[in-house]
C-alpha positions in Angstrom: 0.0 0.0 0.0 1.3 3.4 -1.0 1.5 5.7 2.1 2.0 9.4 2.4 5.3 8.6 4.1 6.5 6.5 1.2 5.6 9.3 -1.3 7.4 11.9 0.9 10.5 9.7 1.2 10.7 9.0 -2.5 10.2 12.6 -3.4 12.8 13.8 -1.0 15.4 11.2 -2.2 14.6 11.8 -5.9 14.4 15.6 -5.7 17.8 15.8 -3.9 19.5 13.5 -6.4 17.8 15.1 -9.4 19.1 18.6 -8.4 22.6 17.3 -8.1 22.4 15.3 -11.3 20.9 18.1 -13.4 23.7 20.5 -12.4 26.6 18.1 -12.4 29.4 18.2 -15.0 30.9 15.0 -13.6 30.0 11.8 -15.5 31.1 9.6 -12.7 28.9 11.5 -10.3 26.0 11.1 -12.6 26.7 7.4 -12.9 26.7 7.1 -9.1 23.3 8.9 -8.9 21.9 6.7 -11.7 23.1 3.6 -9.7 21.6 4.8 -6.4 18.3 5.8 -8.0 18.0 2.5 -9.9 18.6 0.5 -6.7 16.1 2.6 -4.8 13.5 2.2 -7.6 14.0 -1.6 -7.5 13.3 -1.7 -3.8 10.5 0.9 -3.5 6.8 0.3 -3.0 5.6 -1.4 -6.2 2.4 0.5 -6.3 4.2 3.9 -6.1 6.7 2.8 -8.7 3.8 1.8 -11.0 2.2 5.2 -10.5 5.3 7.2 -11.3 6.5 5.0 -14.2 3.1 4.9 -16.0 4.1 1.4 -17.0 7.2 2.5 -18.8 9.6 -0.4 -19.2 13.0 0.2 -17.6 11.8 3.4 -15.9 14.7 4.8 -13.8 16.9 1.9 -14.9 18.0 2.9 -18.4 20.9 5.3 -19.0 19.4 6.5 -22.3 16.4 8.1 -20.8 17.3 8.4 -17.1 17.2 12.2 -17.1 13.7 12.2 -18.6 12.6 9.6 -16.1 13.9 11.5 -13.2 12.2 14.7 -14.1 9.0 12.8 -14.7 9.3 11.0 -11.3 10.0 14.2 -9.4 7.1 16.0 -11.1 4.7 13.2 -10.4 5.7 12.8 -6.8 5.4 16.5 -6.2 1.8 16.4 -7.4 1.1 13.6 -4.9 2.4 15.4 -1.8 
């Protein structure tokens, strides 16, 4: 069951990492953030993941569209707060 606490926790984590990622010039730092977010997404509440991913295969797990996914996740979670 998706709780307000799980939404707030995910938003806080994603928002913090997204702000760093979006302004970083370091590819290794971006890779580290992608790894951390991917692991978090794998372990997070499945219902919440389903809501923010809109059924997108590989959401928050694929390098090729990670930045787009992160922006979408942060925006979606923000509307859920």
